[in-house]
C-alpha positions, 0 to 999 in steps of 0.5 A: 482537471484542476490540481488542488491541495490534498487535505488531511481529510482527503488522505483519510478518505483515500486510505479508507477506500484503499484498505477496503479494496485491499482487505476484500481483495485479499479475501475474495481472490482465494474464493471461486470463481477465481480470476487471478490478478495482474499484480506481480506478473502478467497474463491475459488469461486473467482478464478473460477469466474476469469476463467469463466469470461475469458472464457465467456467474453474474451474481458473483460480480462483487467477488469477481471485481474485488478479486481482479481489481482490489489489489490496486488499493496498494497504489492509493497507499503508495500515492498518498504516502508520497503526498503526505511525506512531501507535505510534511517535509515542506512544513518541517525540514529535517535530516535524512537520519531523523526522517528515517527514525521517524518512519521506523517509529511508525513501522515497528509498532505496526509490525509488532502489533501484527505479530502479536495478533499472529501469535494469539491467532496461532495459540487460540485458533490453531492451538500451537506456538509459532515455530522458528520459521515464523520468528526468522521470517519476522526478523527479516520483516523487522530488517525490511529485507524480506522482499529481497530474499527468495520466498520470503516476500510473501511469507508469514503473512502475505500482505506484509510484503508491503513493508519492504516496499514502503521502507525502500521508498522511505529511504529514497524519499529525501532525494526524490523530494529534493529533485522534484522540488527543484525540477518539478515535472522534469524530475518526475519524467526522469524518475519514471524513465529510470523506473520503466527502463529497470522494469522492462529490462528485468521483465522482458530482457533479463529475468532474475530470480522469480521468487524476488519480485520487482513489483514488491520493491521500490523500482516497480512503484517509483512512478506512483510515489513520485506522482504523489510528491509532485502533486503535493509540491505543485498545486497549480495548473491543470491536468489536461483531459487527454492525459486522463483518457490516455491513462484509461486507454493504457490501463485497459491495454495493460490488462490485455497486452504485456508490453503495456502491463508495467504502465497500469500501476501509474495509470490506475493511480491517475484514474483514481485521483481523477475519479476521486477528485471529481466524483467523490466530493459529490457523493460525500456531499449527498451521503454524510454517513459514507464520509464518516465510514471512510474517515473511520476506515482511513484512521485504522487502515494500517492496523487493519492491514497488519491483522487481517491476513491470518483471519481470512482463512477462517471465514473462507472456510465457512463461506459455502458454495453459493454466492450469498454465503460468500458475500455474507462471510466477506461481510462478517470477515470485514466486521470482525477485522474492523472490531479487532482493529479497535484493540489493535489500534490501542496496542499500536498507540501504546507501542508508538508512545513507547517508541516515541519516549524510549527510542526516538527521543534518545536517538535524536538526543544522541544525534543532536549531541554528536552534531554539537560536539562536531561543531565545537571541534571536540570530535 
């Protein structure tokens, strides 16, 4: 497989596919027939549940497939984050502090947008105000420590666990970028080894607090993030087909055997990248409307991510007991989330502009002034 530069259009398409996988997974995995998923931990019963479900309820194949596989959309976001940050850093080098301030400028408006929607949801649909618990857990999210606190990783709005992970990856990115740029594949292999040693020790030798999940934190997903950085920095050569075949075999084994489970996240990322780079251009060439749809969902992907969690319960409640009702409720859920994301995007852009003008520029000015003072020896 020839490695080529990943364009901005490609990243939007990847994000569009990723958010549809995540949103529909988060809807269907609460509905019968439930399979479970190998996301935070492993059980071979889950793949068996998928097989039995498809055999017994073939009309539920959409439900079952999204329920079991949809969470891998997160790997697309992790991978594309690594790609986008590496391309950005190549074009515009900046200090670690400035880099993190730029990340916060994006993260805080997203979290606040999601919290506003949660606040309105509770008032309008549940007729109650948020409790002290909600505000405390939101504070943990704003500090990005929720995945390090027992029982807080999935609190408030379950999908928001991702913000703890991505913040940790942002903290590590400048170092990862530097060593991968210098040592290329050797650095990538070393990062993978460090990550997998950590994972296997924690999962198989020493079991820490089960309420603090390793796969909600950076050590559990460094390989996918590093792969994105590597491919962004090295648009050369080929990935031999044997690695694609090996990824497929390891991913399959990881659904049946626990020792292979930690490798499923990296291998599914390789398979995503291979599949999308090989198949998607052909499909999009034949179906222009699909390209437009994926672009649109890619552009509002993070807004959909922060607002869809609380809304799903209402649509699950009206889904009924037959597959057609579940399918239609999922379509209605997706349409409503898509429509509300337009409003959410407006709020997000306004908040982002306020952070840009009132927060980031002020901090950059303070840091620049301090640097100048240090240079002339006045501090």
